[in-house]
C-alpha angles and dihedrals in degrees: 000000000000126000119207107254097187119036091197091065112067107157107030115098109228119227114256133192094239093060091053093049098045089048088059097051092094095045091050092049090048091054092049092052091047089055092046094047097046104037139039090257117120131196087250089058090055091051090049091050092049091055091057094056118088101212129190109268089236089067091071125233128276120213116257091255099033099134093043093049103038105042113096113208096223127106100233099028128115129234117260095240144115119247092254090052090052089055092052092043091054090052093048093046089047090057090048091052091047097045104031115015104038095057089059092061092229126134093010094166091050091048091052090050091049090050089060090050091053090049091049094051091042090061093041091052092052088049102186122134095254089061094056097083094046088048090054091050091049090046091053093050092044095049093049091050094041097051090049091054105031107024091153090062095057108125135171090246090058089053090050089068088071093053092043090057090048088054089048090054092046099048101027093228131112113182122211117205097170089107090056090048090054090057090079090078096068096052090048091053092048095045089053090073104017112084100160112076090337095173095055090042091053094048090047091055092047093047092049091056092043093053091046089055091048091051092049110090090205090067090075097042116105090231123027145144120243123270092258094057112139115247117225142156113222126153117204138160113246121177090346092305129110108246125192112204110211105176142350139200142167095250138039136192116223135171090261096047146296117292128199140195108280095030118131103235127201123205136161130241117185090339095309123115118240127191133203140156113243118237102168144356126211142179118226143166121238114184089341091307121121113236132182116212136187120211105214140180100230127217130202126206113257102176135333109325095349119107122186128215116258136168131316119264141178116238128190105239090222088074095050110105105178148333122249137206116241144180120230118234107179108285089348134072136210107217118205124205138176134192093012 
């Protein structure tokens, strides 16, 4: 379901994230087959690698055998995947290329092409107007490299990405319909046990939740806890100030994304990056001002990519910039980042 975002534009189709991602199903599949055919890597190896990565919950979750089940062994075929799954698969494959394939020195041209694809999707995912021009530059570099490597996979939908970004630059809007795509899961769950008027039953359940969200004032707040947040009334002293905790939850929606318990958060203090794994989020009042806070297990950099576990801390969610994937290494972690 799309809502008009600009009443002055009636006939122009706005660029949307789903179009970009579905247009890159064939390129992603082509890269995977190139890796499989020219190295000792198997699709099972990719699935095993994916299980070792702790990804932000907002990435979505791939099935344990995603790469084995969804890759079609045909030159011009697409992957059997939803747009949101393509986005997660690109991130996972990007980490594999960065951590495993690139150090071997193999497929350097393919790796360079894939780097441009990751840059392109990074800007598309952020979606604000200032990312439109960098997305166009990444799209140009990617398409030149891709057509040189996978000419047989060139399709009109791939070319549409270029025009979609031009429309994004012209109108300043980039519509995301991934949330609407995700709505298919609830009807499927309901239809699994509802055999009498299953379609009307499924839409009734969805509509009930939709109206509840519309009636909830927090839905339209830039930062808010979910509807099922636990109410409480605790008074503590934080930073020398009396703080009254009103509610808490294991996830929070912010202007830069939704964060969950277990996510590796990044925030800045005096220009330096700090990392910590979220354990809880709460809403509190400090001097009659509403604040949202993340309780995190902090980590400090030991050497190179290795970060060691430290103490717990409370972090204002306004300072959180993103969540990162990471690999566990005992009491330490190896965070991975891209486009930062």
